[in-house]
Steps between C-alpha positions, in 0.01 A plus 500: 500500500479829313777626277637854517773699330831540682710819468857480377702324767853549623784255446470393864130421455574303184760300692239418765262365235779278375507336845158335496452197722208256514501247782253280686358666807689455826362555846662844520322604177144424612438828685630695198268326258205542738549877471551488124172310460297806604684718247441236232127469562447875523703548182286240326152602615516817707244677281260205512535321833436623852747489786418256780350623829839463672677709235655202323469453127369167381266269688633267773401206278709631211805538724454149640488358148815690404694339785367150436814288470386181331584512130621861531839661439550846654784722377638840594654736244784731598675769298834620627430307820174684575152342490345571160210255471387141526354213300278204581509192277247220549507144371120503459378762250174682559342401167714212366533321834788256534570517125695824544713704738385857553645832604231572756625836627780722369609842621781744426511837677428798276852631543637199310247471218595548135859428594507131410451371854159341444607344170812343648312365800216355291741332255695354793180351645397349166844341467499375860177304447512377139181350359139610451408845637196715568501876557168675573471880515188704582383672181522851647858448618748684268753222574336304216744664259797401714391135525417474131854610411686288757297188419591534133867504601474199729257272317612196305240426234158660486329730749125479561321803647136496609267710713368318807264613771529425871232654723467868413848519339600436139854384420722468196649150542810386314606135466844413365807286564855585601825308514811524714782695330799291393786488749803706397775300336790415730845618411733213411855517635795450265596157647143384458496616138817302430355186660184530292702538178732210582787727600490689166422867473169566328465761230312733734771477764748665266267771373560748780261631766124449463296801402232413761 
């Protein structure tokens, strides 16, 4: 996924970006993601890889592996209700195996890059599957900078980065851990506060409204 600059956007466009949704793929989303896959692969390797004989981008074997369901979690990204990308998370990492979960494929349309969409989606995925993670990015992919920054934000503890080779491709591979964010504190009603304090008003109850 390449990164590109985005011109100054209108208030309406900014409002759209605020309405980012990430949800597991439903049956009605499959055809959309099938189309986005060709944009993703061309965006990733259009200068290096050839188109297939039938005009498709990506080999039939690659597409079959993408749609493999066992141990896979497919997501669609929408911004302002419109398709904006997708993500594929696998329980079995390419290099670490079952010791880590991996973001196998990740795509945000160019229109929505450098607007916080990719960062919010990636952080949501890391929080959704807390534990050990692996992210591998081809060395010539400019998205390395994006992943380095977002992993630093999400990681709990140290981050290990190494170069690994698979076939004719070299990857930067990050290993790190994430945790689930704490649940927001529930508001306590006034009767409940009185029961907890034995029917007496606590000091905070008489101090006026909270500043939160």
